[in-house]
C-alpha positions in Angstrom: 48.7 -21.7 -31.5 45.2 -23.4 -31.7 44.9 -26.5 -29.6 41.2 -27.4 -30.1 38.1 -25.9 -31.6 34.4 -26.9 -31.3 31.1 -25.4 -32.4 29.2 -23.5 -29.7 26.2 -23.0 -32.0 25.6 -22.2 -35.7 27.2 -18.8 -35.4 30.0 -19.3 -32.9 33.0 -21.5 -32.2 35.0 -21.9 -29.0 38.8 -22.0 -29.7 41.3 -23.1 -27.2 44.8 -21.8 -27.8 48.1 -20.9 -26.3 48.9 -17.2 -26.2 51.5 -15.0 -24.7 51.0 -11.6 -23.0 53.8 -9.5 -21.5 56.1 -12.5 -21.6 53.7 -14.8 -19.8 52.4 -18.0 -21.5 48.6 -18.4 -21.2 45.8 -20.6 -22.2 42.8 -18.9 -23.8 39.3 -20.3 -24.2 37.7 -17.7 -26.5 34.4 -17.5 -28.4 34.7 -16.6 -32.1 31.8 -15.5 -34.2 31.1 -15.8 -37.9 31.6 -12.4 -39.4 29.7 -13.6 -42.5 32.0 -12.1 -45.1 33.4 -15.4 -46.2 33.7 -19.0 -45.0 36.9 -18.4 -43.2 36.1 -15.1 -41.5 35.9 -15.8 -37.8 36.5 -13.0 -35.4 37.1 -13.1 -31.6 34.6 -11.8 -29.1 35.4 -10.3 -25.8 34.1 -13.5 -24.1 37.3 -15.2 -23.0 38.8 -17.1 -20.1 42.5 -16.7 -19.9 44.6 -18.6 -17.3 48.3 -19.3 -16.8 49.6 -22.6 -18.0 50.3 -23.6 -14.4 46.5 -23.6 -13.7 45.6 -26.0 -16.6 45.6 -29.0 -14.2 43.1 -27.2 -11.9 40.9 -26.4 -14.9 41.0 -30.0 -15.9 40.2 -31.1 -12.4 37.1 -28.8 -12.4 35.9 -30.1 -15.7 36.4 -33.7 -14.7 34.3 -33.1 -11.6 31.6 -31.3 -13.6 31.5 -34.3 -16.0 31.2 -36.7 -13.1 28.3 -34.8 -11.6 26.7 -34.6 -15.0 27.0 -38.3 -15.5 25.6 -39.0 -12.0 22.5 -37.0 -12.9 22.1 -39.1 -16.1 22.5 -36.0 -18.3 25.0 -37.5 -20.7 
Protein backbone atom coordinates (compact mmCIF):
# COMPACT_ATOMS: atom_id res chain seq x y z
CA UNK A 1 0.00 0.00 0.00
CA UNK A 2 1.46 3.37 -1.05
CA UNK A 3 1.70 5.88 1.79
CA UNK A 4 3.42 8.82 0.11
CA UNK A 5 5.11 9.69 -3.17
CA UNK A 6 7.29 12.60 -4.27
CA UNK A 7 9.40 13.52 -7.27
CA UNK A 8 13.13 12.94 -6.90
CA UNK A 9 13.81 14.49 -10.30
CA UNK A 10 12.18 14.59 -13.75
CA UNK A 11 12.75 10.86 -14.33
CA UNK A 12 12.37 9.38 -10.85
CA UNK A 13 9.93 9.29 -7.93
CA UNK A 14 10.37 8.12 -4.37
CA UNK A 15 7.50 5.97 -3.15
CA UNK A 16 6.99 5.15 0.52
CA UNK A 17 4.89 2.07 1.03
CA UNK A 18 4.11 -0.78 3.39
CA UNK A 19 5.13 -4.21 2.17
CA UNK A 20 5.33 -7.69 3.60
CA UNK A 21 8.17 -10.20 3.24
CA UNK A 22 8.17 -13.67 4.78
CA UNK A 23 5.33 -12.64 7.07
CA UNK A 24 7.10 -9.49 8.32
CA UNK A 25 5.51 -6.09 7.80
CA UNK A 26 8.01 -3.57 6.44
CA UNK A 27 8.29 0.04 5.36
CA UNK A 28 9.92 0.56 1.94
CA UNK A 29 11.36 3.79 0.61
CA UNK A 30 12.06 2.96 -3.02
CA UNK A 31 13.03 4.89 -6.12
CA UNK A 32 10.90 4.28 -9.21
CA UNK A 33 11.93 5.36 -12.69
CA UNK A 34 9.88 6.41 -15.70
CA UNK A 35 10.07 3.49 -18.14
CA UNK A 36 8.80 5.84 -20.83
CA UNK A 37 6.30 3.49 -22.45
CA UNK A 38 3.28 5.40 -21.19
CA UNK A 39 2.37 8.00 -18.62
CA UNK A 40 1.70 5.41 -15.90
CA UNK A 41 4.70 3.12 -16.52
CA UNK A 42 6.85 3.54 -13.40
CA UNK A 43 9.16 0.67 -12.44
CA UNK A 44 11.11 0.07 -9.22
CA UNK A 45 14.87 0.34 -9.08
CA UNK A 46 17.11 -1.69 -6.79
CA UNK A 47 17.64 1.48 -4.72
CA UNK A 48 15.58 0.87 -1.61
CA UNK A 49 15.62 1.26 2.14
CA UNK A 50 13.50 -1.33 3.91
CA UNK A 51 12.97 -1.29 7.66
CA UNK A 52 10.64 -3.04 10.07
CA UNK A 53 7.63 -1.04 11.16
CA UNK A 54 9.02 -0.94 14.69
CA UNK A 55 11.91 1.22 13.48
CA UNK A 56 9.71 3.91 11.91
CA UNK A 57 9.95 6.12 15.05
CA UNK A 58 13.77 5.94 14.86
CA UNK A 59 13.68 6.89 11.18
CA UNK A 60 11.40 9.84 12.00
CA UNK A 61 13.72 10.90 14.84
CA UNK A 62 16.68 10.90 12.45
CA UNK A 63 14.81 12.88 9.81
CA UNK A 64 13.63 15.40 12.42
CA UNK A 65 17.24 15.87 13.60
CA UNK A 66 18.45 16.28 10.01
CA UNK A 67 15.78 18.94 9.37
CA UNK A 68 16.71 20.78 12.56
CA UNK A 69 20.37 20.88 11.52
CA UNK A 70 19.37 21.95 8.00
CA UNK A 71 17.31 24.81 9.43
CA UNK A 72 20.17 25.88 11.77
CA UNK A 73 22.40 26.21 8.72
CA UNK A 74 19.75 28.35 7.03
CA UNK A 75 19.45 25.89 4.17
CA UNK A 76 15.63 25.74 4.14
